[in-house]
Legacy VTK file of the C-alpha trace (Angstrom):
# vtk DataFile Version 3.0
C-alpha trace
ASCII
DATASET POLYDATA
POINTS 190 float
119.450 -99.392 61.677
118.150 -96.500 59.580
120.221 -94.973 56.764
120.792 -91.841 58.882
121.932 -93.965 61.831
124.379 -95.784 59.530
125.769 -92.481 58.268
126.137 -91.199 61.839
127.904 -94.428 62.821
130.376 -94.080 59.948
131.123 -90.449 60.856
131.507 -91.353 64.549
133.906 -94.198 63.733
135.921 -91.887 61.497
136.092 -89.202 64.177
137.135 -91.762 66.805
139.896 -93.042 64.538
141.108 -89.480 63.920
140.954 -88.602 67.646
142.945 -91.711 68.602
145.511 -90.859 65.945
145.779 -87.284 67.239
146.159 -88.308 70.890
148.796 -90.937 70.071
151.046 -88.593 68.091
150.076 -85.175 69.439
149.264 -83.858 65.980
146.723 -84.690 63.282
147.811 -87.695 61.249
147.476 -86.743 57.576
147.345 -90.366 56.473
144.223 -90.977 58.586
142.598 -87.850 57.145
143.518 -88.896 53.607
142.161 -92.419 54.021
139.036 -91.503 55.996
136.938 -91.631 52.787
138.236 -95.114 51.970
137.593 -96.311 55.529
134.051 -94.889 55.425
133.421 -96.503 52.011
134.598 -99.914 53.249
132.499 -99.677 56.418
129.518 -98.500 54.349
129.898 -101.484 52.027
130.101 -103.891 54.978
126.954 -102.368 56.506
125.127 -102.563 53.148
126.052 -106.228 52.708
124.829 -106.975 56.236
121.598 -104.952 55.793
120.689 -106.624 52.506
122.256 -110.095 52.590
124.057 -111.377 55.687
121.143 -111.064 58.148
119.334 -113.802 56.162
121.981 -116.478 56.736
120.511 -119.435 58.664
123.406 -119.826 61.113
123.048 -116.169 62.197
119.369 -116.728 63.048
120.295 -119.424 65.533
123.292 -117.451 66.763
121.297 -114.560 68.200
120.304 -112.498 65.170
116.743 -113.767 65.154
115.047 -111.634 62.508
112.607 -113.810 60.567
112.731 -113.576 56.795
109.209 -112.694 55.613
110.258 -111.718 52.088
108.299 -113.206 49.252
104.850 -113.518 47.758
101.917 -114.301 50.006
98.175 -114.768 49.648
95.745 -113.505 52.212
92.285 -112.609 53.328
90.807 -110.886 56.307
88.403 -108.272 57.561
88.483 -104.520 57.861
86.333 -102.510 60.218
85.390 -98.996 59.146
84.292 -96.337 61.631
80.550 -96.675 62.144
80.618 -100.461 62.536
80.809 -101.423 58.849
82.812 -104.615 58.300
84.333 -105.459 54.930
85.784 -108.793 53.787
89.280 -108.423 52.294
90.699 -110.770 49.693
94.190 -110.230 48.310
95.270 -111.468 44.901
98.890 -111.246 46.059
100.920 -109.737 48.875
104.540 -108.981 48.063
106.882 -108.301 50.966
110.333 -106.858 50.348
112.574 -106.773 53.378
116.045 -105.841 54.531
117.307 -106.116 58.104
115.639 -102.847 59.110
113.194 -101.937 56.319
109.989 -103.502 55.128
107.751 -102.780 52.164
104.395 -104.534 51.807
102.486 -104.263 48.507
99.000 -105.780 48.397
97.119 -106.314 45.127
93.451 -106.775 45.929
91.070 -108.905 43.859
89.093 -105.690 43.206
92.103 -104.323 41.300
93.079 -101.852 44.032
96.612 -101.682 45.437
97.779 -100.973 49.019
101.339 -100.261 50.171
103.041 -100.053 53.566
106.640 -98.897 53.870
108.678 -98.216 56.986
111.634 -99.078 59.165
110.678 -102.269 60.909
112.635 -103.721 63.814
111.487 -107.167 64.906
111.046 -107.973 68.555
110.273 -111.175 70.353
106.825 -111.117 71.892
107.056 -114.427 73.690
108.819 -117.750 73.637
106.906 -119.099 70.639
106.041 -115.966 68.649
107.558 -112.987 66.879
106.068 -109.581 66.329
107.049 -106.721 64.050
105.480 -103.403 65.025
105.902 -100.193 63.062
104.315 -96.905 62.056
104.021 -96.643 58.324
102.832 -94.516 55.501
99.973 -96.378 53.900
98.754 -95.717 50.411
95.618 -97.161 48.871
94.887 -96.766 45.185
91.403 -97.954 44.206
91.010 -99.230 40.668
90.567 -96.152 38.427
90.535 -93.657 41.334
92.986 -91.322 43.026
95.519 -92.596 45.557
94.671 -92.129 49.268
97.524 -91.755 51.764
97.121 -92.432 55.492
99.390 -92.878 58.492
98.902 -96.263 60.173
100.126 -98.302 63.092
100.812 -101.770 61.774
102.199 -105.028 63.008
103.166 -108.280 61.422
102.375 -111.090 63.810
104.157 -114.392 63.335
102.651 -117.274 65.274
105.726 -119.476 64.983
109.294 -118.781 65.974
110.901 -119.691 62.666
113.551 -118.155 60.458
111.275 -118.525 57.408
107.639 -118.528 58.626
104.865 -119.935 56.404
101.992 -117.976 58.005
101.651 -114.466 59.397
99.033 -111.807 60.037
99.166 -108.124 59.141
97.258 -105.992 61.666
96.721 -102.295 61.060
94.809 -99.255 62.271
94.818 -95.781 60.806
96.026 -93.018 63.122
92.733 -91.138 62.653
90.791 -94.236 63.783
88.703 -94.564 60.623
89.844 -98.077 59.664
91.411 -101.141 61.257
91.846 -104.677 60.090
93.665 -107.965 60.021
94.897 -109.903 57.003
95.888 -113.551 57.528
98.633 -114.485 55.065
100.130 -117.713 53.705
103.451 -117.951 51.870
102.974 -119.108 48.271
LINES 1 191
190 0 1 2 3 4 5 6 7 8 9 10 11 12 13 14 15 16 17 18 19 20 21 22 23 24 25 26 27 28 29 30 31 32 33 34 35 36 37 38 39 40 41 42 43 44 45 46 47 48 49 50 51 52 53 54 55 56 57 58 59 60 61 62 63 64 65 66 67 68 69 70 71 72 73 74 75 76 77 78 79 80 81 82 83 84 85 86 87 88 89 90 91 92 93 94 95 96 97 98 99 100 101 102 103 104 105 106 107 108 109 110 111 112 113 114 115 116 117 118 119 120 121 122 123 124 125 126 127 128 129 130 131 132 133 134 135 136 137 138 139 140 141 142 143 144 145 146 147 148 149 150 151 152 153 154 155 156 157 158 159 160 161 162 163 164 165 166 167 168 169 170 171 172 173 174 175 176 177 178 179 180 181 182 183 184 185 186 187 188 189
C-alpha cells in the first residue's frame, strides 16, 4: 500500500465513521468530528507498525501474508548486455536491500567503486507453487566512480527460486525502458 493509498484509506474511514454517526442521530456528531484527528493518528500508527514491522512476523507468513523478507546485505555477480551486443561481467562488492511491506530500496556497491540504486513500491506476487517474484518499475541511478550520476527508468524484478520467508538466494533482473541495457545479478545473502 503506497503512502497516498494509506492517507486515502484513513480519510475514507474517517468519512465513513462521520456518515454513520450522522445517519444514526440525524445531525453531525461533534464528538466524532473532534476525535477524527485522534482516530486518524491511531489508524496511521497501526498502519505504520504493520508496514515496517508486523509483516515480517513468521506466523503471518504461514497465515497468508506471504511476503518474503529480502532485507539485508547480499553479494552478487552477473552479466549486463548493452545495446549493440556488448556483454559486461558484473561483480558487486555488496548489495544492500531495505524493505518494508510495500517499498523496496536496492543499493549496489560495485567492485569498480560505482554505486547503483533502485527504489520503488514493490508488491510481491506468487509466480508458481515453488517460487516468488517481485516485479516493479523503478528509478535507477548509477554513479560511476568520480563521474556524474546517470538516472534511468527500468523494469526490474527480484526472482526468488525458493518459497521461503527468508530466502538465501535471489536474482535481480532489469532492463532500461529505452532498451539500452539489461542484465541479471545472482545474489547470495551474507
